[in-house]
C-alpha positions in Angstrom: 137.6 -72.2 211.2 136.0 -72.0 207.7 133.9 -74.9 206.5 132.7 -75.2 202.8 130.3 -77.7 201.4 130.7 -78.5 197.7 128.4 -80.6 195.5 125.1 -80.8 193.7 121.5 -80.5 194.8 122.0 -83.2 197.4 124.4 -80.8 199.2 122.7 -77.5 198.4 121.3 -75.0 200.8 117.7 -74.1 199.7 117.2 -70.3 199.8 113.6 -70.9 200.7 114.3 -73.4 203.4 117.7 -72.5 204.9 119.3 -74.3 207.8 117.7 -77.7 206.8 120.7 -79.1 205.0 123.5 -81.2 206.4 126.2 -78.5 206.1 124.3 -76.4 208.6 124.1 -79.1 211.2 127.8 -80.0 210.8 128.9 -76.3 211.1 126.6 -75.8 214.0 128.0 -78.9 215.8 131.6 -77.6 215.5 131.0 -73.9 215.7 132.5 -73.4 212.3 132.1 -70.4 209.9 129.8 -72.0 207.2 129.8 -71.5 203.5 127.6 -73.7 201.2 128.5 -73.3 197.5 126.8 -76.4 196.1 124.7 -76.0 193.1 121.5 -77.7 191.9 122.1 -79.7 188.8 125.9 -79.3 189.0 128.2 -81.6 187.2 131.5 -82.9 188.5 133.5 -80.2 186.6 131.4 -77.6 188.3 132.0 -79.2 191.7 135.7 -79.2 190.8 135.4 -75.4 190.2 133.7 -75.1 193.6 136.6 -76.7 195.3 139.0 -74.2 193.6 136.8 -71.4 194.9 136.7 -72.8 198.4 140.4 -72.9 198.6 141.6 -70.0 196.6 138.9 -67.4 197.5 137.2 -68.6 200.7 140.4 -70.0 202.2 138.7 -73.1 203.5 140.0 -75.0 206.5 137.5 -77.9 206.0 135.8 -79.1 202.9 133.0 -81.6 202.4 132.4 -82.8 198.9 129.7 -85.2 197.8 130.2 -85.9 194.0 127.4 -86.4 191.5 126.5 -88.8 188.7 128.8 -88.8 185.7 126.0 -88.2 183.2 125.9 -84.5 183.6 127.2 -82.0 181.1 128.4 -78.4 181.1 128.3 -76.2 178.0 128.8 -72.5 177.0 125.3 -71.1 176.9 126.2 -67.5 176.3 128.4 -67.8 173.2 131.1 -65.6 175.0 134.7 -66.7 175.5 135.2 -69.0 178.5 138.1 -67.9 180.7 139.6 -70.7 182.8 141.1 -68.2 185.3 137.7 -67.0 186.4 136.5 -70.5 187.3 133.4 -70.6 189.4 132.7 -67.0 188.5 131.7 -68.3 185.0 129.4 -71.0 186.2 125.7 -70.0 186.0 123.6 -70.8 189.2 120.4 -69.7 187.7 118.9 -73.2 187.2 115.2 -72.5 187.8 112.9 -70.3 189.8 113.9 -72.0 193.0 117.7 -71.6 192.7 119.3 -68.6 191.1 122.4 -66.5 190.9 121.0 -63.6 193.0 120.2 -65.8 196.0 122.8 -68.7 195.6 126.0 -67.9 193.8 128.9 -67.2 196.1 130.6 -64.9 193.7 127.6 -62.9 192.6 129.1 -59.6 194.0 132.5 -60.1 192.5 133.3 -57.6 189.7 134.6 -60.4 187.5 131.3 -62.4 187.9 130.4 -63.4 184.4 128.1 -66.6 184.2 129.0 -68.0 180.8 128.6 -71.8 181.2 125.8 -73.9 182.7 125.5 -77.5 183.9 122.6 -79.9 183.9 121.9 -83.6 184.0 121.9 -85.2 180.6 118.8 -87.2 181.5 117.1 -83.9 182.4 118.0 -82.5 179.0 117.1 -85.2 176.5 115.0 -87.9 178.2 112.2 -86.6 180.5 110.9 -90.2 180.2 110.8 -89.9 176.5 114.0 -89.9 174.4 112.2 -88.5 171.4 110.3 -85.7 173.1 110.1 -82.5 171.1 111.9 -79.3 172.1 108.5 -77.8 173.1 107.8 -80.8 175.3 111.3 -80.6 176.9 110.6 -76.9 177.7 107.5 -78.0 179.6 109.6 -80.2 181.8 112.4 -77.6 182.3 110.8 -74.2 181.6 114.1 -72.5 181.7 115.6 -74.7 178.9 115.1 -72.0 176.3 117.3 -69.6 178.2 120.2 -71.9 177.8 119.8 -74.0 174.6 117.9 -73.2 171.4 116.0 -75.8 169.4 118.8 -76.5 167.0 121.3 -77.0 169.9 118.8 -79.3 171.6 118.3 -81.7 168.7 122.1 -81.6 168.0 122.8 -82.5 171.6 120.4 -85.3 171.6 122.0 -86.8 168.4 125.3 -86.7 170.2 123.8 -88.4 173.2 122.0 -91.1 171.2 125.0 -91.8 168.9 128.3 -90.9 170.6 127.8 -90.5 174.4 129.5 -93.2 176.6 128.7 -93.1 180.3 131.8 -95.3 181.2 134.1 -93.1 179.2 132.8 -89.9 180.8 133.1 -91.5 184.2 136.7 -92.3 183.6 137.6 -88.8 182.6 135.8 -87.5 185.7 137.8 -89.9 187.9 141.0 -88.0 187.0 139.2 -84.7 187.6 138.3 -85.9 191.0 141.8 -87.1 191.7 143.1 -83.6 190.9 140.7 -82.2 193.5 142.2 -84.4 196.1 145.7 -83.3 195.1 144.8 -79.7 195.4 143.2 -80.1 198.8 146.2 -81.9 200.1 148.7 -79.4 198.7 146.9 -76.6 200.6 146.6 -78.6 203.8 142.8 -78.5 203.7 141.1 -81.2 205.9 138.5 -82.8 203.8 135.9 -85.6 203.4 135.4 -87.0 199.9 132.1 -88.8 199.4 131.6 -90.5 195.9 127.9 -90.2 196.6 125.9 -90.8 193.4 128.9 -91.0 191.1 128.5 -94.8 190.8 124.9 -94.5 189.8 124.6 -95.1 186.1 121.5 -93.0 185.7 121.8 -92.6 181.9 121.9 -96.3 181.4 118.8 -97.0 183.6 116.7 -94.1 182.2 117.7 -94.4 178.6 116.7 -98.1 178.6 113.6 -97.3 180.6 114.6 -100.0 183.2 113.6 -100.6 186.8 116.5 -100.0 189.2 118.9 -103.0 189.2 121.9 -102.8 191.5 123.9 -105.3 189.3 123.2 -103.3 186.0 123.2 -99.7 187.2 126.0 -99.4 189.8 129.4 -98.8 188.3 131.4 -100.2 191.2 129.7 -103.6 191.0 131.8 -104.5 187.9 134.8 -102.1 188.1 137.1 -102.1 191.0 138.4 -98.7 190.1 135.3 -97.2 191.6 135.5 -99.2 194.7 139.0 -98.6 195.7 139.4 -94.8 195.1 143.1 -95.3 195.6 144.0 -91.7 195.4 141.9 -90.8 198.5 143.4 -91.5 201.9 141.3 -93.9 203.9 140.6 -91.3 206.6 139.2 -88.9 204.0 136.9 -91.4 202.1 133.3 -91.0 203.2 130.7 -93.6 202.9 127.7 -93.5 202.6 127.1 -90.2 200.7 124.3 -87.9 201.4 121.9 -89.5 198.9 121.8 -92.6 201.1 119.7 -90.7 203.6 116.8 -90.8 201.1 116.4 -94.4 202.3 115.9 -93.2 205.8 113.1 -90.7 204.7 111.4 -93.4 202.7 111.4 -95.9 205.6 110.3 -93.3 208.1 107.6 -91.9 205.9 106.3 -95.2 204.5 106.7 -94.5 200.8 108.2 -92.0 198.4 109.3 -89.1 200.7 109.1 -86.7 197.7 105.4 -86.7 198.2 105.6 -85.4 201.8 104.9 -81.8 202.9 108.4 -81.4 204.5 110.1 -82.4 201.3 109.5 -79.3 199.1 113.1 -78.3 198.9 116.1 -78.5 196.5 118.2 -80.9 198.5 115.6 -83.8 198.1 115.5 -84.7 201.8 113.7 -83.8 205.0 115.6 -81.8 207.5 115.4 -84.8 209.8 117.3 -87.1 207.3 119.8 -84.2 206.6 120.5 -83.9 210.3 120.7 -87.6 211.0 123.3 -88.0 208.1 125.3 -85.0 209.5 125.2 -86.4 213.0 125.8 -90.1 212.4 128.0 -90.1 209.2 129.8 -86.8 208.7 130.5 -85.4 212.2 132.2 -88.6 213.6 134.5 -88.7 210.4 135.4 -85.0 210.8 136.3 -85.7 214.4 138.9 -88.1 213.2 140.5 -85.4 211.1 140.6 -82.8 214.0 
């Protein structure tokens, strides 16, 4: 049986620390053939492309998808024509020195591999804790920025973000994108678990306003039932909590911010202990229901 994990950094397989992510532990439990095609910094459109690739190319029997925050963006950073038929083969996985196409892209050896678009968090593009940072300061925060966006594009994008971007509108558009993913998995008889994960976290609102975390202000599902019900997802396929919840376990166990701990230097944000705990206690029991 082929098992494919889709998502952003929370779901990713660190090439420097393999076999520390939840997908590994789930596949090991069931004895499944394992493919992890999650991408650091991926937006929900990129995750949707991953699901297409999992079904059309990898012929997945089981898919686990943890969706990401709505405040991520994808753009054409090569200036070449984007071809919808190539799908994931056009999404660049070279995010930084820790995660790149050579080690992480599932289609790197395909003759049609042509990375033309790239995804990144909006908050990681224009804020960095300072909405008015210069292009040079932004490059210090993300050293690879200059590969993907020149100075004129950076300032133009920030003006769009400050004057036109609407987090709620983007989330609603992505809601329908996610609905199409469920429809495709159902049409192909793929058994799947769908975790909203960080989708309801309004990160752009919190960081743009430089506010402390407030559940009532920064969780989308508090004030909009649409993101509580997920009516297009069958009950047996809807998975709570998502993998990001496991960060609480790490923080409690380690007595503070787990990102400061030695076993936390990886792209999926969690210790191997927390990843395995989530796999064993959350995902595995739900997959057993689908078997």
